[in-house]
PDB file of N, H, CA, C and O in Angstrom:
ATOM      1  N   MET A   1      44.966  81.841 115.871  1.00  0.00           N
ATOM      2  CA  MET A   1      43.577  81.696 115.468  1.00  0.00           C
ATOM      3  C   MET A   1      43.001  80.461 116.140  1.00  0.00           C
ATOM      4  O   MET A   1      43.652  79.417 116.121  1.00  0.00           O
ATOM      5  N   PRO A   2      41.806  80.526 116.736  1.00  0.00           N
ATOM      6  CA  PRO A   2      41.199  79.357 117.373  1.00  0.00           C
ATOM      7  C   PRO A   2      40.974  78.247 116.369  1.00  0.00           C
ATOM      8  O   PRO A   2      40.763  78.497 115.182  1.00  0.00           O
ATOM      9  N   ALA A   3      41.023  77.013 116.860  1.00  0.00           N
ATOM     10  H   ALA A   3      41.194  76.810 117.824  1.00  0.00           H
ATOM     11  CA  ALA A   3      40.887  75.850 115.987  1.00  0.00           C
ATOM     12  C   ALA A   3      39.561  75.852 115.244  1.00  0.00           C
ATOM     13  O   ALA A   3      39.485  75.362 114.118  1.00  0.00           O
ATOM     14  N   SER A   4      38.520  76.393 115.853  1.00  0.00           N
ATOM     15  H   SER A   4      38.582  76.791 116.769  1.00  0.00           H
ATOM     16  CA  SER A   4      37.219  76.386 115.200  1.00  0.00           C
ATOM     17  C   SER A   4      37.183  77.323 114.001  1.00  0.00           C
ATOM     18  O   SER A   4      36.228  77.300 113.224  1.00  0.00           O
ATOM     19  N   GLU A   5      38.220  78.151 113.845  1.00  0.00           N
ATOM     20  H   GLU A   5      38.995  78.169 114.476  1.00  0.00           H
ATOM     21  CA  GLU A   5      38.275  79.061 112.717  1.00  0.00           C
ATOM     22  C   GLU A   5      39.360  78.680 111.724  1.00  0.00           C
ATOM     23  O   GLU A   5      39.709  79.484 110.861  1.00  0.00           O
ATOM     24  N   ASP A   6      39.903  77.468 111.825  1.00  0.00           N
ATOM     25  H   ASP A   6      39.619  76.814 112.527  1.00  0.00           H
ATOM     26  CA  ASP A   6      40.905  77.018 110.867  1.00  0.00           C
ATOM     27  C   ASP A   6      40.312  77.082 109.474  1.00  0.00           C
ATOM     28  O   ASP A   6      39.115  76.874 109.280  1.00  0.00           O
ATOM     29  N   LYS A   7      41.166  77.371 108.514  1.00  0.00           N
ATOM     30  H   LYS A   7      42.139  77.540 108.672  1.00  0.00           H
ATOM     31  CA  LYS A   7      40.675  77.471 107.146  1.00  0.00           C
ATOM     32  C   LYS A   7      41.175  76.309 106.328  1.00  0.00           C
ATOM     33  O   LYS A   7      42.319  75.881 106.481  1.00  0.00           O
ATOM     34  N   SER A   8      40.329  75.796 105.463  1.00  0.00           N
ATOM     35  H   SER A   8      39.400  76.143 105.340  1.00  0.00           H
ATOM     36  CA  SER A   8      40.704  74.760 104.517  1.00  0.00           C
ATOM     37  C   SER A   8      40.700  75.384 103.135  1.00  0.00           C
ATOM     38  O   SER A   8      40.483  76.588 102.999  1.00  0.00           O
ATOM     39  N   ASP A   9      40.936  74.584 102.114  1.00  0.00           N
ATOM     40  H   ASP A   9      41.112  73.605 102.224  1.00  0.00           H
ATOM     41  CA  ASP A   9      40.922  75.084 100.748  1.00  0.00           C
ATOM     42  C   ASP A   9      39.543  75.605 100.358  1.00  0.00           C
ATOM     43  O   ASP A   9      39.431  76.477  99.496  1.00  0.00           O
ATOM     44  N   ASP A  10      38.510  75.084 100.978  1.00  0.00           N
ATOM     45  H   ASP A  10      38.601  74.376 101.678  1.00  0.00           H
ATOM     46  CA  ASP A  10      37.142  75.458 100.636  1.00  0.00           C
ATOM     47  C   ASP A  10      36.625  76.628 101.464  1.00  0.00           C
ATOM     48  O   ASP A  10      35.472  77.024 101.299  1.00  0.00           O
ATOM     49  N   GLY A  11      37.434  77.186 102.338  1.00  0.00           N
ATOM     50  H   GLY A  11      38.371  76.864 102.472  1.00  0.00           H
ATOM     51  CA  GLY A  11      37.001  78.280 103.186  1.00  0.00           C
ATOM     52  C   GLY A  11      37.097  77.886 104.638  1.00  0.00           C
ATOM     53  O   GLY A  11      37.713  76.875 104.973  1.00  0.00           O
ATOM     54  N   PRO A  12      36.488  78.683 105.511  1.00  0.00           N
ATOM     55  CA  PRO A  12      36.591  78.401 106.943  1.00  0.00           C
ATOM     56  C   PRO A  12      35.906  77.095 107.314  1.00  0.00           C
ATOM     57  O   PRO A  12      34.850  76.750 106.784  1.00  0.00           O
ATOM     58  N   LEU A  13      36.530  76.387 108.228  1.00  0.00           N
ATOM     59  H   LEU A  13      37.388  76.667 108.659  1.00  0.00           H
ATOM     60  CA  LEU A  13      35.968  75.137 108.731  1.00  0.00           C
ATOM     61  C   LEU A  13      35.294  75.468 110.052  1.00  0.00           C
ATOM     62  O   LEU A  13      35.964  75.856 111.009  1.00  0.00           O
ATOM     63  N   SER A  14      33.985  75.320 110.115  1.00  0.00           N
ATOM     64  H   SER A  14      33.440  75.004 109.337  1.00  0.00           H
ATOM     65  CA  SER A  14      33.274  75.658 111.341  1.00  0.00           C
ATOM     66  C   SER A  14      32.972  74.389 112.120  1.00  0.00           C
ATOM     67  O   SER A  14      32.171  73.559 111.690  1.00  0.00           O
ATOM     68  N   THR A  15      33.615  74.247 113.262  1.00  0.00           N
ATOM     69  H   THR A  15      34.266  74.922 113.612  1.00  0.00           H
ATOM     70  CA  THR A  15      33.352  73.131 114.152  1.00  0.00           C
ATOM     71  C   THR A  15      32.958  73.705 115.500  1.00  0.00           C
ATOM     72  O   THR A  15      33.486  74.739 115.909  1.00  0.00           O
ATOM     73  N   PRO A  16      32.046  73.055 116.193  1.00  0.00           N
ATOM     74  CA  PRO A  16      31.649  73.548 117.510  1.00  0.00           C
ATOM     75  C   PRO A  16      32.813  73.474 118.488  1.00  0.00           C
ATOM     76  O   PRO A  16      33.738  72.682 118.307  1.00  0.00           O
ATOM     77  N   ASP A  17      32.760  74.296 119.514  1.00  0.00           N
ATOM     78  H   ASP A  17      32.009  74.939 119.661  1.00  0.00           H
ATOM     79  CA  ASP A  17      33.790  74.280 120.549  1.00  0.00           C
ATOM     80  C   ASP A  17      33.377  73.265 121.608  1.00  0.00           C
ATOM     81  O   ASP A  17      32.429  73.491 122.359  1.00  0.00           O
ATOM     82  N   PHE A  18      34.104  72.134 121.662  1.00  0.00           N
ATOM     83  H   PHE A  18      34.874  71.951 121.052  1.00  0.00           H
ATOM     84  CA  PHE A  18      33.815  71.081 122.624  1.00  0.00           C
ATOM     85  C   PHE A  18      34.674  71.206 123.872  1.00  0.00           C
ATOM     86  O   PHE A  18      34.693  70.293 124.698  1.00  0.00           O
ATOM     87  N   GLY A  19      35.380  72.307 124.026  1.00  0.00           N
ATOM     88  H   GLY A  19      35.365  73.049 123.356  1.00  0.00           H
ATOM     89  CA  GLY A  19      36.266  72.473 125.168  1.00  0.00           C
ATOM     90  C   GLY A  19      37.422  71.502 125.081  1.00  0.00           C
ATOM     91  O   GLY A  19      37.960  71.261 124.000  1.00  0.00           O
ATOM     92  N   ASP A  20      37.805  70.946 126.213  1.00  0.00           N
ATOM     93  H   ASP A  20      37.368  71.142 127.091  1.00  0.00           H
ATOM     94  CA  ASP A  20      38.924  70.009 126.263  1.00  0.00           C
ATOM     95  C   ASP A  20      38.512  68.579 125.915  1.00  0.00           C
ATOM     96  O   ASP A  20      39.369  67.700 125.821  1.00  0.00           O
ATOM     97  N   ALA A  21      37.223  68.335 125.724  1.00  0.00           N
ATOM     98  H   ALA A  21      36.527  69.049 125.800  1.00  0.00           H
ATOM     99  CA  ALA A  21      36.749  66.973 125.481  1.00  0.00           C
ATOM    100  C   ALA A  21      37.196  66.433 124.128  1.00  0.00           C
ATOM    101  O   ALA A  21      37.437  65.234 123.989  1.00  0.00           O
ATOM    102  N   ILE A  22      37.307  67.299 123.136  1.00  0.00           N
ATOM    103  H   ILE A  22      37.111  68.273 123.248  1.00  0.00           H
ATOM    104  CA  ILE A  22      37.667  66.873 121.778  1.00  0.00           C
ATOM    105  C   ILE A  22      38.688  67.855 121.224  1.00  0.00           C
ATOM    106  O   ILE A  22      38.523  69.069 121.343  1.00  0.00           O
ATOM    107  N   ASP A  23      39.740  67.323 120.619  1.00  0.00           N
ATOM    108  H   ASP A  23      39.873  66.337 120.523  1.00  0.00           H
ATOM    109  CA  ASP A  23      40.736  68.169 119.963  1.00  0.00           C
ATOM    110  C   ASP A  23      40.122  68.661 118.658  1.00  0.00           C
ATOM    111  O   ASP A  23      39.988  67.895 117.704  1.00  0.00           O
ATOM    112  N   SER A  24      39.752  69.930 118.615  1.00  0.00           N
ATOM    113  H   SER A  24      39.861  70.553 119.390  1.00  0.00           H
ATOM    114  CA  SER A  24      39.028  70.448 117.458  1.00  0.00           C
ATOM    115  C   SER A  24      39.872  70.465 116.191  1.00  0.00           C
ATOM    116  O   SER A  24      39.323  70.358 115.095  1.00  0.00           O
ATOM    117  N   VAL A  25      41.190  70.595 116.308  1.00  0.00           N
ATOM    118  H   VAL A  25      41.636  70.682 117.199  1.00  0.00           H
ATOM    119  CA  VAL A  25      42.051  70.559 115.124  1.00  0.00           C
ATOM    120  C   VAL A  25      42.002  69.165 114.500  1.00  0.00           C
ATOM    121  O   VAL A  25      41.835  69.025 113.289  1.00  0.00           O
ATOM    122  N   THR A  26      42.150  68.138 115.337  1.00  0.00           N
ATOM    123  H   THR A  26      42.286  68.252 116.321  1.00  0.00           H
ATOM    124  CA  THR A  26      42.092  66.763 114.843  1.00  0.00           C
ATOM    125  C   THR A  26      40.706  66.456 114.278  1.00  0.00           C
ATOM    126  O   THR A  26      40.590  65.838 113.220  1.00  0.00           O
ATOM    127  N   PHE A  27      39.664  66.883 114.976  1.00  0.00           N
ATOM    128  H   PHE A  27      39.758  67.385 115.836  1.00  0.00           H
ATOM    129  CA  PHE A  27      38.296  66.660 114.511  1.00  0.00           C
ATOM    130  C   PHE A  27      38.075  67.335 113.159  1.00  0.00           C
ATOM    131  O   PHE A  27      37.448  66.758 112.270  1.00  0.00           O
ATOM    132  N   GLY A  28      38.583  68.542 113.006  1.00  0.00           N
ATOM    133  H   GLY A  28      39.092  69.011 113.728  1.00  0.00           H
ATOM    134  CA  GLY A  28      38.472  69.251 111.734  1.00  0.00           C
ATOM    135  C   GLY A  28      39.185  68.526 110.613  1.00  0.00           C
ATOM    136  O   GLY A  28      38.694  68.481 109.485  1.00  0.00           O
ATOM    137  N   GLN A  29      40.353  67.953 110.921  1.00  0.00           N
ATOM    138  H   GLN A  29      40.751  67.990 111.837  1.00  0.00           H
ATOM    139  CA  GLN A  29      41.095  67.202 109.909  1.00  0.00           C
ATOM    140  C   GLN A  29      40.326  65.950 109.486  1.00  0.00           C
ATOM    141  O   GLN A  29      40.342  65.573 108.314  1.00  0.00           O
ATOM    142  N   ILE A  30      39.663  65.317 110.432  1.00  0.00           N
ATOM    143  H   ILE A  30      39.650  65.623 111.384  1.00  0.00           H
ATOM    144  CA  ILE A  30      38.842  64.145 110.094  1.00  0.00           C
ATOM    145  C   ILE A  30      37.696  64.565 109.176  1.00  0.00           C
ATOM    146  O   ILE A  30      37.398  63.877 108.200  1.00  0.00           O
ATOM    147  N   LEU A  31      37.053  65.690 109.484  1.00  0.00           N
ATOM    148  H   LEU A  31      37.295  66.249 110.277  1.00  0.00           H
ATOM    149  CA  LEU A  31      35.957  66.168 108.644  1.00  0.00           C
ATOM    150  C   LEU A  31      36.433  66.516 107.239  1.00  0.00           C
ATOM    151  O   LEU A  31      35.693  66.331 106.272  1.00  0.00           O
ATOM    152  N   GLU A  32      37.656  67.016 107.116  1.00  0.00           N
ATOM    153  H   GLU A  32      38.257  67.166 107.902  1.00  0.00           H
ATOM    154  CA  GLU A  32      38.196  67.375 105.805  1.00  0.00           C
ATOM    155  C   GLU A  32      38.397  66.160 104.904  1.00  0.00           C
ATOM    156  O   GLU A  32      38.523  66.316 103.690  1.00  0.00           O
ATOM    157  N   MET A  33      38.429  64.957 105.469  1.00  0.00           N
ATOM    158  H   MET A  33      38.326  64.830 106.455  1.00  0.00           H
ATOM    159  CA  MET A  33      38.602  63.747 104.669  1.00  0.00           C
ATOM    160  C   MET A  33      37.358  63.413 103.851  1.00  0.00           C
ATOM    161  O   MET A  33      37.436  62.666 102.876  1.00  0.00           O
ATOM    162  N   ASP A  34      36.213  63.964 104.244  1.00  0.00           N
ATOM    163  H   ASP A  34      36.149  64.571 105.036  1.00  0.00           H
ATOM    164  CA  ASP A  34      34.981  63.720 103.495  1.00  0.00           C
ATOM    165  C   ASP A  34      35.047  64.434 102.153  1.00  0.00           C
ATOM    166  O   ASP A  34      35.545  65.556 102.059  1.00  0.00           O
ATOM    167  N   GLU A  35      34.543  63.778 101.123  1.00  0.00           N
ATOM    168  H   GLU A  35      34.139  62.867 101.200  1.00  0.00           H
ATOM    169  CA  GLU A  35      34.514  64.386  99.795  1.00  0.00           C
ATOM    170  C   GLU A  35      33.453  65.474  99.700  1.00  0.00           C
ATOM    171  O   GLU A  35      33.613  66.435  98.947  1.00  0.00           O
ATOM    172  N   ASP A  36      32.380  65.329 100.452  1.00  0.00           N
ATOM    173  H   ASP A  36      32.250  64.548 101.064  1.00  0.00           H
ATOM    174  CA  ASP A  36      31.262  66.263 100.394  1.00  0.00           C
ATOM    175  C   ASP A  36      30.915  66.697 101.811  1.00  0.00           C
ATOM    176  O   ASP A  36      30.712  65.857 102.688  1.00  0.00           O
ATOM    177  N   GLU A  37      30.845  68.010 102.040  1.00  0.00           N
ATOM    178  H   GLU A  37      31.010  68.693 101.328  1.00  0.00           H
ATOM    179  CA  GLU A  37      30.521  68.510 103.379  1.00  0.00           C
ATOM    180  C   GLU A  37      29.132  68.094 103.833  1.00  0.00           C
ATOM    181  O   GLU A  37      28.875  68.012 105.034  1.00  0.00           O
ATOM    182  N   ASN A  38      28.235  67.832 102.895  1.00  0.00           N
ATOM    183  H   ASN A  38      28.444  67.898 101.919  1.00  0.00           H
ATOM    184  CA  ASN A  38      26.869  67.453 103.245  1.00  0.00           C
ATOM    185  C   ASN A  38      26.718  65.956 103.471  1.00  0.00           C
ATOM    186  O   ASN A  38      25.696  65.507 103.988  1.00  0.00           O
ATOM    187  N   ASP A  39      27.725  65.182 103.088  1.00  0.00           N
ATOM    188  H   ASP A  39      28.556  65.547 102.668  1.00  0.00           H
ATOM    189  CA  ASP A  39      27.687  63.732 103.248  1.00  0.00           C
ATOM    190  C   ASP A  39      28.908  63.318 104.058  1.00  0.00           C
ATOM    191  O   ASP A  39      30.008  63.220 103.513  1.00  0.00           O
ATOM    192  N   ARG A  40      28.733  63.081 105.319  1.00  0.00           N
ATOM    193  H   ARG A  40      27.840  63.161 105.762  1.00  0.00           H
ATOM    194  CA  ARG A  40      29.845  62.810 106.238  1.00  0.00           C
ATOM    195  C   ARG A  40      30.028  61.319 106.500  1.00  0.00           C
ATOM    196  O   ARG A  40      30.448  60.940 107.594  1.00  0.00           O
ATOM    197  N   ASP A  41      29.726  60.470 105.530  1.00  0.00           N
ATOM    198  H   ASP A  41      29.386  60.778 104.642  1.00  0.00           H
ATOM    199  CA  ASP A  41      29.820  59.022 105.738  1.00  0.00           C
ATOM    200  C   ASP A  41      31.219  58.579 106.143  1.00  0.00           C
ATOM    201  O   ASP A  41      31.364  57.749 107.040  1.00  0.00           O
ATOM    202  N   PHE A  42      32.249  59.117 105.500  1.00  0.00           N
ATOM    203  H   PHE A  42      32.131  59.791 104.771  1.00  0.00           H
ATOM    204  CA  PHE A  42      33.613  58.679 105.784  1.00  0.00           C
ATOM    205  C   PHE A  42      34.028  59.063 107.202  1.00  0.00           C
ATOM    206  O   PHE A  42      34.479  58.214 107.970  1.00  0.00           O
ATOM    207  N   SER A  43      33.875  60.339 107.548  1.00  0.00           N
ATOM    208  H   SER A  43      33.508  61.029 106.924  1.00  0.00           H
ATOM    209  CA  SER A  43      34.279  60.770 108.889  1.00  0.00           C
ATOM    210  C   SER A  43      33.388  60.141 109.956  1.00  0.00           C
ATOM    211  O   SER A  43      33.855  59.843 111.056  1.00  0.00           O
ATOM    212  N   GLN A  44      32.122  59.939 109.644  1.00  0.00           N
ATOM    213  H   GLN A  44      31.742  60.180 108.751  1.00  0.00           H
ATOM    214  CA  GLN A  44      31.215  59.312 110.604  1.00  0.00           C
ATOM    215  C   GLN A  44      31.689  57.906 110.936  1.00  0.00           C
ATOM    216  O   GLN A  44      31.659  57.501 112.098  1.00  0.00           O
ATOM    217  N   SER A  45      32.125  57.159 109.929  1.00  0.00           N
ATOM    218  H   SER A  45      32.149  57.488 108.985  1.00  0.00           H
ATOM    219  CA  SER A  45      32.591  55.793 110.189  1.00  0.00           C
ATOM    220  C   SER A  45      33.860  55.797 111.038  1.00  0.00           C
ATOM    221  O   SER A  45      34.048  54.909 111.870  1.00  0.00           O
ATOM    222  N   ILE A  46      34.730  56.782 110.839  1.00  0.00           N
ATOM    223  H   ILE A  46      34.578  57.503 110.163  1.00  0.00           H
ATOM    224  CA  ILE A  46      35.950  56.880 111.650  1.00  0.00           C
ATOM    225  C   ILE A  46      35.592  57.177 113.107  1.00  0.00           C
ATOM    226  O   ILE A  46      36.097  56.525 114.021  1.00  0.00           O
ATOM    227  N   VAL A  47      34.726  58.155 113.313  1.00  0.00           N
ATOM    228  H   VAL A  47      34.315  58.684 112.570  1.00  0.00           H
ATOM    229  CA  VAL A  47      34.351  58.551 114.680  1.00  0.00           C
ATOM    230  C   VAL A  47      33.591  57.427 115.381  1.00  0.00           C
ATOM    231  O   VAL A  47      33.870  57.129 116.543  1.00  0.00           O
ATOM    232  N   PHE A  48      32.641  56.802 114.698  1.00  0.00           N
ATOM    233  H   PHE A  48      32.414  57.044 113.755  1.00  0.00           H
ATOM    234  CA  PHE A  48      31.898  55.700 115.310  1.00  0.00           C
ATOM    235  C   PHE A  48      32.824  54.534 115.632  1.00  0.00           C
ATOM    236  O   PHE A  48      32.682  53.900 116.677  1.00  0.00           O
ATOM    237  N   GLY A  49      33.774  54.246 114.741  1.00  0.00           N
ATOM    238  H   GLY A  49      33.890  54.761 113.892  1.00  0.00           H
ATOM    239  CA  GLY A  49      34.759  53.186 114.994  1.00  0.00           C
ATOM    240  C   GLY A  49      35.599  53.480 116.220  1.00  0.00           C
ATOM    241  O   GLY A  49      35.914  52.579 116.997  1.00  0.00           O
ATOM    242  N   PHE A  50      35.963  54.748 116.393  1.00  0.00           N
ATOM    243  H   PHE A  50      35.707  55.480 115.762  1.00  0.00           H
ATOM    244  CA  PHE A  50      36.724  55.150 117.571  1.00  0.00           C
ATOM    245  C   PHE A  50      35.923  54.884 118.842  1.00  0.00           C
ATOM    246  O   PHE A  50      36.455  54.341 119.810  1.00  0.00           O
ATOM    247  N   PHE A  51      34.648  55.266 118.843  1.00  0.00           N
ATOM    248  H   PHE A  51      34.215  55.708 118.057  1.00  0.00           H
ATOM    249  CA  PHE A  51      33.820  55.054 120.032  1.00  0.00           C
ATOM    250  C   PHE A  51      33.608  53.569 120.317  1.00  0.00           C
ATOM    251  O   PHE A  51      33.590  53.157 121.477  1.00  0.00           O
ATOM    252  N   GLU A  52      33.447  52.766 119.272  1.00  0.00           N
ATOM    253  H   GLU A  52      33.462  53.100 118.329  1.00  0.00           H
ATOM    254  CA  GLU A  52      33.310  51.320 119.471  1.00  0.00           C
ATOM    255  C   GLU A  52      34.581  50.736 120.082  1.00  0.00           C
ATOM    256  O   GLU A  52      34.521  49.903 120.987  1.00  0.00           O
ATOM    257  N   GLN A  53      35.724  51.179 119.582  1.00  0.00           N
ATOM    258  H   GLN A  53      35.773  51.855 118.847  1.00  0.00           H
ATOM    259  CA  GLN A  53      36.999  50.695 120.112  1.00  0.00           C
ATOM    260  C   GLN A  53      37.180  51.133 121.564  1.00  0.00           C
ATOM    261  O   GLN A  53      37.664  50.360 122.391  1.00  0.00           O
ATOM    262  N   ALA A  54      36.796  52.364 121.873  1.00  0.00           N
ATOM    263  H   ALA A  54      36.403  52.992 121.201  1.00  0.00           H
ATOM    264  CA  ALA A  54      36.903  52.849 123.249  1.00  0.00           C
ATOM    265  C   ALA A  54      36.011  52.033 124.175  1.00  0.00           C
ATOM    266  O   ALA A  54      36.427  51.668 125.275  1.00  0.00           O
ATOM    267  N   GLU A  55      34.791  51.745 123.739  1.00  0.00           N
ATOM    268  H   GLU A  55      34.454  52.041 122.846  1.00  0.00           H
ATOM    269  CA  GLU A  55      33.871  50.946 124.554  1.00  0.00           C
ATOM    270  C   GLU A  55      34.444  49.556 124.820  1.00  0.00           C
ATOM    271  O   GLU A  55      34.389  49.066 125.948  1.00  0.00           O
ATOM    272  N   GLU A  56      34.995  48.921 123.783  1.00  0.00           N
ATOM    273  H   GLU A  56      35.040  49.319 122.867  1.00  0.00           H
ATOM    274  CA  GLU A  56      35.602  47.596 123.950  1.00  0.00           C
ATOM    275  C   GLU A  56      36.788  47.651 124.910  1.00  0.00           C
ATOM    276  O   GLU A  56      36.980  46.740 125.715  1.00  0.00           O
ATOM    277  N   THR A  57      37.574  48.708 124.827  1.00  0.00           N
ATOM    278  H   THR A  57      37.417  49.449 124.173  1.00  0.00           H
ATOM    279  CA  THR A  57      38.726  48.862 125.715  1.00  0.00           C
ATOM    280  C   THR A  57      38.272  48.992 127.163  1.00  0.00           C
ATOM    281  O   THR A  57      38.837  48.356 128.053  1.00  0.00           O
ATOM    282  N   PHE A  58      37.248  49.817 127.401  1.00  0.00           N
ATOM    283  H   PHE A  58      36.789  50.333 126.678  1.00  0.00           H
ATOM    284  CA  PHE A  58      36.749  49.983 128.768  1.00  0.00           C
ATOM    285  C   PHE A  58      36.143  48.687 129.303  1.00  0.00           C
ATOM    286  O   PHE A  58      36.300  48.372 130.483  1.00  0.00           O
ATOM    287  N   GLU A  59      35.461  47.942 128.454  1.00  0.00           N
ATOM    288  H   GLU A  59      35.334  48.198 127.496  1.00  0.00           H
ATOM    289  CA  GLU A  59      34.903  46.657 128.889  1.00  0.00           C
ATOM    290  C   GLU A  59      36.019  45.686 129.258  1.00  0.00           C
ATOM    291  O   GLU A  59      35.906  44.956 130.242  1.00  0.00           O
ATOM    292  N   SER A  60      37.092  45.674 128.477  1.00  0.00           N
ATOM    293  H   SER A  60      37.184  46.268 127.678  1.00  0.00           H
ATOM    294  CA  SER A  60      38.244  44.814 128.784  1.00  0.00           C
ATOM    295  C   SER A  60      38.899  45.225 130.095  1.00  0.00           C
ATOM    296  O   SER A  60      39.303  44.373 130.887  1.00  0.00           O
ATOM    297  N   MET A  61      39.002  46.516 130.321  1.00  0.00           N
ATOM    298  H   MET A  61      38.674  47.208 129.677  1.00  0.00           H
ATOM    299  CA  MET A  61      39.597  47.011 131.565  1.00  0.00           C
ATOM    300  C   MET A  61      38.737  46.616 132.759  1.00  0.00           C
ATOM    301  O   MET A  61      39.257  46.192 133.791  1.00  0.00           O
ATOM    302  N   ASP A  62      37.411  46.756 132.618  1.00  0.00           N
ATOM    303  H   ASP A  62      36.989  47.100 131.779  1.00  0.00           H
ATOM    304  CA  ASP A  62      36.506  46.366 133.702  1.00  0.00           C
ATOM    305  C   ASP A  62      36.633  44.880 134.012  1.00  0.00           C
ATOM    306  O   ASP A  62      36.615  44.487 135.178  1.00  0.00           O
ATOM    307  N   TYR A  63      36.761  44.056 132.982  1.00  0.00           N
ATOM    308  H   TYR A  63      36.776  44.376 132.034  1.00  0.00           H
ATOM    309  CA  TYR A  63      36.886  42.616 133.167  1.00  0.00           C
ATOM    310  C   TYR A  63      38.154  42.279 133.950  1.00  0.00           C
ATOM    311  O   TYR A  63      38.132  41.440 134.851  1.00  0.00           O
ATOM    312  N   VAL A  64      39.251  42.935 133.602  1.00  0.00           N
ATOM    313  H   VAL A  64      39.269  43.616 132.871  1.00  0.00           H
ATOM    314  CA  VAL A  64      40.534  42.668 134.259  1.00  0.00           C
ATOM    315  C   VAL A  64      40.508  43.135 135.713  1.00  0.00           C
ATOM    316  O   VAL A  64      41.102  42.499 136.583  1.00  0.00           O
ATOM    317  N   LEU A  65      39.830  44.232 135.971  1.00  0.00           N
ATOM    318  H   LEU A  65      39.347  44.749 135.264  1.00  0.00           H
ATOM    319  CA  LEU A  65      39.777  44.746 137.344  1.00  0.00           C
ATOM    320  C   LEU A  65      38.827  43.914 138.171  1.00  0.00           C
ATOM    321  O   LEU A  65      38.642  44.185 139.357  1.00  0.00           O
TER     322      LEU A  65
END
């Protein structure tokens, strides 16, 4: 079954297909951590934190190069 059709306890988890850019299974698991599907504050903070960390890493790499 495709990752975008994985099922949780609440029914099917619908996530967009991002191709190879994002692991949809992992992304779905992050979304499942939210208490409310309509309020994604918890998963949003995880994803935004990841992007901030990635940006800092790339800036550090640029500095070293």
